[in-house]
N, C-alpha and C positions, 0 to 999 in steps of 0.2 A: 367415328373417331376419325380425324383428318390424318392422312397418310404422311408417315415419316419418311422424309429423304434419305435414302440408303446412305450417301457419303456422309452426312451429318451423324446418322446412327454408328457407322463404323468408327467415326472419331471418337464419339462417346464410349463406345463399347472399349476401345483401345485405352482411352484414358482411365477406364474402370479397372481394367486389368492392371495397367502399371501402378495407380495410385491406391488402389484398394487391397491388392493381394501382393504387391511388392515392397511393401514397408522394410522388411528385413534386408532385402537386397539393396534398396537405397541407403539404408543406414551403414551397410557394410561398405558400399561404393564411396559414401562421402567420407568414409574412415581412411580410405586409401589413396584417394587420389584429390587433385585440385579442383575448385568450383567449376572452372570453364570445362575441364574434362568431363565431370559428371554431367554437366548440362549438355555437352555433346554427345555423350553415351546415352543419356535418356532421349534426346530427339532422335538418335538412330534406332533406338529400340522401339520408340513410338511409330517411327516409320516402317520398321519391319513388321510390327503388327498389323498395321493397315495394309501392307502387302500379303501377309498370310490371309489375313481376313477376305481380301478381295480374290484370294485363289480358292477359298473354301465355303464362303456365303454365297450361295446360289438360291434361286427361288423356292427349291424344295429341300433345301439342306440347311439353310442358315439357323434356324432356330434350334433344330435336333442338334446342330453342332455347338451353338452356343450353351445349350443345356448341359451337355457333357462337360464343357470346359468351366462352367461356372461351379458344377459341383466338385470337379476334379481340383479346381484351383482352391475351393474351401477346405477340401480335404488335405491337400498339400500344405495350406497355410496352416491349419490346425497343429499338424505334426512339427512342421518348422517352428512354430512359434510356441507351442507347449512344451516341446524337448528340446528346442534350440538345436535342431538337426539340419543337416542338408541334404538333398536328395540327389543320390546317383544310382548307377546300375545295381551296386550291392546292396544298397538299402531296399531297393526295389525287389531283388532276388530274395532277400532276407524276409519280405511281406509275402512274397508268392509262394514262399515253401513254410510259410506260417500255418498252423492248424487254428480251427474254430475257437479253441479256448485262448490261445494266445491273442487272437483278434478281439475276443471278448473283453480281455485285459485293458486293451487300449481303448474301448468305447466306454463314454460316459456322457454325462449331461451336457458337459462343455463341448464335446464332440457334435452332439446333435444341434447346440447352439450355432456352431460354425457353419453346419449344413443349412439351418433354416435361414440365418442372415447372409451368408455368403453363397449360397447356393439357391435355395426355395424362393426367396423374396425377389431376388432380382430376375430370375427365371420366370416369375409370375407377371413381373412388369414386361418382359422381354415379349411374353407370350400374347400379352394384350396389344401390342404396338403392330398396326399394320404398316408395312413398308412399301415403298416404291422401289424398283430395281433397275439400274442403268442398262444402257446398251453395252455390247461387248467393247466398241470404241471409246466410251466413256470410262468403262473400267481399266482398259488398257492404259489410257492417257493418265489416269489416276495412280496407276502402279508405276508408271515411268515419272510420273511427278516425284514420288515418294523414292524412288531409287537416285533420281537426280538430287534431293536433298541429302541422301547418306554419301553420294560422291563429293558433293560440295563440302561436306564437312571432313570426310576423310582424306581426299586426295592432297589438300595442302598440309596435312599433318599425319602422313604415313609413318613417319619415324616414331611418333608419339603414340600412334594408334597400335602398331606392331609392338612396341614396349609396352602397352596395357595390357594387350591380349596376351603376351607371353608371361607377364608378371602376376597377372591377376585372374588366369584362365580358371580358377576354383570358384570364383564368383558365379559361373554358370549353374552351379548345383543350387544357388540360392535364387535362382531367376524363374519364376512362375510365368508361364507353363514350359518354359524351354528345358527346365531340370527334369520334370517328370516324361516329357515327350522324349529326350534324349535317353532316360534311364529305360524306358519301355523298349525302344528300338534295340538298345545293347543287350538287354535282358532277353529279348526275344530271339536275338542271334546265339546267345549262349543255349538257352533251353533247346533250340531246333537240333543243336548237336547231339542231343541225347539220343536220337533215333539213329545216329551213325554207327556202324559196325564196331564192336569192342575192339580197342587196342591192347593187346597182351604186351606185358613186360615181364622182365625178370625170367626168361624162359630157361636162362642157364642157372638159375638159383637151385642150390641143393644144400642138404644139412651136413654139417662136419662137426659131429660132437666134440666139444674141446674139455668139457668138465672132468673134473678128477673123481668122478664116482658113476655109480649104475643107475642113479635117480634119473627121473624125468624132469623136464622143466615145467614150472606153472608160474607164468606171468600175467598179472593183472593189469589192465590199463584203465585209468578212470579218467574220462573225459568230463572236466567240469563244464559248468554253463554260467558265463556272465560273471565269474569270480576274478576280482581284480586282486593284485598282490598286496596294494595299498592297505586292505581290511583285514590282512593276517598279522597277527603278532611275530610270527615266523619272519615277517619282512619288515619288523620295525614299528608296527601299529601298537598304540597305548593299550588298547583293549585286548584282553586274552580270549580272543575269539576262537583260537585253535588250541585251547589249553588240553584237549582230549587226546592230541598227538603227542604231547610232552613226555609221558611214559616210553614213547618209541624214539625219542630224539637221537638216541646213540645210533641207530641204524638209519636214520633220515637224513638225506643229502638235499638241501634246499638251495637251489640256484636263484641267486639274488637279483640278476640282471636278465631275467628272461621277457623276451617279447613275442607277441603273438603275430601270425601271418596276415590277419585281417581284423576287422572290427566288427564282424558278423558271422554268425555260424555258418552260412551259405557260403563264405569263403574259407574261414578257418577250418572248419572240420574236414573238408577234402584235403585242405592243404597240409594238416597234420600227417596225413597218411600218404602223401605224395613224394615221389623221389627227388623232385627239384626243389629248390629253395623258393622263398617269397618273392625274390626278384624276376624269377622265371615262371613262378606258377601262374597258370590261367584256368579259371573254373570251366571254361570252354572245353579245354583239354582233358582236364580231370573229369567231366561228366560221362564220358564214353571210354575210359581207359582203366586199366586194373590198378591196384594199389598195393600198400604194404599187407595188408590182410590176405589179399590174393597170393602173394608171395609166400607168406608164411603157410598158407593152406597147401600149396602146391609142393612146398618143402617138406610136408609130413606132419605140421603142427595141426592138431585140432583147435579150430576157432570158433568162438562164439560171441556174437555180438548180443548184450541184454539192453534194452531200450525203455528209458523212461522220460524220453523228451519227444519232440515232435518228430522225430525222424532221422535217419543216419545220413540224409542228404546224397544217397545213392552209394554210399561208402560199403555197407553191408550187403549189398543186393546179390552177392555171390556166396554170401557166408551164412552160417546157419544164425537165426535171429529170433530173439524172443522178444516181442512187444509185450511189457509187463503191465501197462496201464495207458489209457488214452485219455486226453484232455486233462493231464496232471491231476488226475483223480487220487493218485496215491503217492506219499512222500518217497523219497530216493531210498529209503531202506528196504523197500521191495527189491532193489537189485541185488540184495544179499539173501533172498528168500530161497531156501533149499541149496545153499550155495554148495555144499559138499556133494551133493547128487549130480552135480554138473561134472564132476572130475572124472577123467579118464585115464586108464593106465598107460599113458603116452603124452608126449610133448603137448603143452596146451596154452593157448593165449586167451584170455577172457576180458572182452572190452564192457565196461559200465558206461553208458550215458547217461548222465543225470540230467535233470532239470535244474539242480544247482539253485542258482540265485537270480533265475529269468525274471525280469520286471515287466511292467512296473508292479505288479501284484507279490512283491517280494513275500508278504505276510502268509501267502498260500504255498509257499515252498517248503514249509516246515511244520511239524508237529507243535502244537500250543505250548508243550512244556518246554519248547525251546525259543520261546518268547522272552529271552534273558534280559534283553535290554528295553526298557521302559521308558516312556510310552513309544508305540510303535505305530506305524501308519497301517491302517486297515483298508485304505481306499485304493481303488485303481486310479483315481484322478490325483495326480501329485499338487493340483492346486488347492486341495482340501487338507493338506498336511505340511506341516513345517518341514524345513530341510532335516532338522534333527530327528524328527520322526520317521523319516524315509532312511536315513543312515542307520537308526535302530534298527528297523524292519530288515534292510540289507545285511547288517551285522549279524543278526539271529540267523539269517540264511548262510551266512559263512561258517557260524558255529555248527550248524546242522551239516554243512559240507564235511567239516573237520571229524564231525562224529562218523561220518560215513567212511571217510578215509581211515579212522582209526579201527572201527568195527571190521573193515576188511583186512586190515593187518593182522588183527587179532584172529580172524579166521585162518589166514595164511600161516601165523605162527605155530598153529596146531598141526600144520601139514609138513613141517620141515624134516620131518624122519622119512617121508615118502619122496618129496619134491625139493627141487632147488627153486625156492619161490623168490619173487621180487614184485614190486609195485611201483607203477608210474602214474603220477597224477599230474595233469596239465589242464589248464583251462583253454576254452576255446578263443576268449577274448576277456577284455575287461568290462568297465562300466563306469558312466560319469553319474555322480551324485549331486549335482547342482554347482560343481566347481565352474566358476565363470558363466554361471546360468544354465549350464549344459546338463541333459539328463539321458539316461539309457546309453544306446551305442550306436554303431554302424555309421560313425562319422566318416567320410572319405579319409583314407589313411593317410594322406600327406597333411591333412588338416586335423587328425585325431589327436586328443589331448593323452598324456601319458597313462592317465587313468584308464583308457580304453585298450591300450596296448601293453601295459606292464602287468603280467600275469604270473600267477604261482605256477612253479615248475618244480616237483620234488620227485626224487627216487627214494624207495624204501628197499634196502637189501640187508638182509640179515647175516650175521656172521658166517654162519654155515654156507650161504651161497657165495659170500665174499671169497672163502676158501676155495670151494668147488671150482668158481669160476676164475680163481687166481687174479682177483682183482686187487691192485694195489690200493689200499684204502687211504693212505696219506695222500697219495697222487690225488685221488678222488676229493678228499676235502679240500686241497689247495686249489681245486678248478671251480669252487662254488661261487666265486665273485667274478669268473669269466663272464663275457656276454654270451647268452644262448638264447634259442628261439625255437619255434615249431620246425624250423628246418633240421633240428638235431633228432627229432623224434624217429624218422624212417630209418636213420643209420644207426642210431642207438640201439633200436629193438632187432634190427637184423644182426647186429654184432653181439648182442646178449644172447639172441637165439642161436647162434652158430650157424647162420645163413651165408653162404658165400654165392655172390653175384657180381657182375661187372657194375650193377648199379649203385653198389655199396661204396662209400667214400668214408676212409678211416678218421679223415679230419673233423668229421661231423658227427662221429660216434663219441659220446661223452665218457665212454668207458675204454676206448681203445688207449688212450694213453694212460689208463690207470691199472692196465693189465701188465703183470710181470713179463 
């Protein structure tokens, strides 16, 4: 076969990358800017790709590099096109901390077709092409020419360019391969910090029992998974998905305007237990730092983490932990298995980490008898189900979550003669179910729809605990329409537990203004 000119090949490959893998990017670009600006951006991106290729494509590396990017591009396009998501460091962290069962839920025939058409076929074509390679001087001149084109376009329009980059910087999360390359670099920095020395916090924490009896405290924290407020009837949903909670409504305090710290478990879970709020939270810092559970433990509480999800993201690594199942093999009711045998004659906090409503296989998150809404999607590939079927499957998982909360409360009710009991339920983040064509979660927070950030957040505190802890019930009821978030969990739990520390901020304690 006749050898192909190297520069012609790089032009064709750059065109393939832009035209075949960046349809979503160009759709969004054309929607937010003028035609001349879109053309200018396209030409600059084309020139930048050519520069990158000439820095990466060498005689012994060209085809290996291309194979990698072809398959990576195909995978990125599959997730972006199928679930209408953007790719950033948080999305990648969520993927890296996902177990094999979660990965399997996302793989299907459509995914394989993307790999074949977008990865394997062009890779086979490239494999067969014999290439000529330029001299270093020719390569340098080509790079300088590309830089010249970029400068010619940008320098006369610096004001417009700066405005575009400032106002539409989120477009970078839709640009393949820049989005996943940037995500890999950022995620690598975050993960590298996990080997750093542990940073201790709350060293001044100490227990100050303020309750009006001799009972120990028993607090249960249920961390929901992918539950959005919009699908709970307690938040106005037309379906009675949480009817099992109705018998406990007198002592159930439901915060209507609750928001999450992130749109992915990798961010939200550590943020829930962190001392700072979302605006100052960093996964990098949280990876090698103590958290709320450590403070509870060092203050004398017995702390237990029961796991039925894909892991605690490092939150429980210094806490007694029970992993009750792997690969989502057991429904969440296993979290209540032998519950009474867990109890100690001391102050105790038990965290139950659900698999909840983790998608796309919502139908696997609940026993068949909870298939209340029919027909529901029984496929991992959303493309094979209608939106109504997907919502039915999701609503069934919410009904099962309500069942788990209700069963936990039922257990706690039997213990009020021995403990001051209370329960906090909060979801890590929400979920998109096809609104505006978007599914699942992990959207960049600034772009995330409300469905991914508006979460259920509720407290169950029986009258016996209200009296013992001197909580002003009327003030508590009046606070339910105030904006709250994951920022409140750290301080509310510390206040409820009677722990004093300089990290505690009363303004974020949902009960501090409710105490007499």
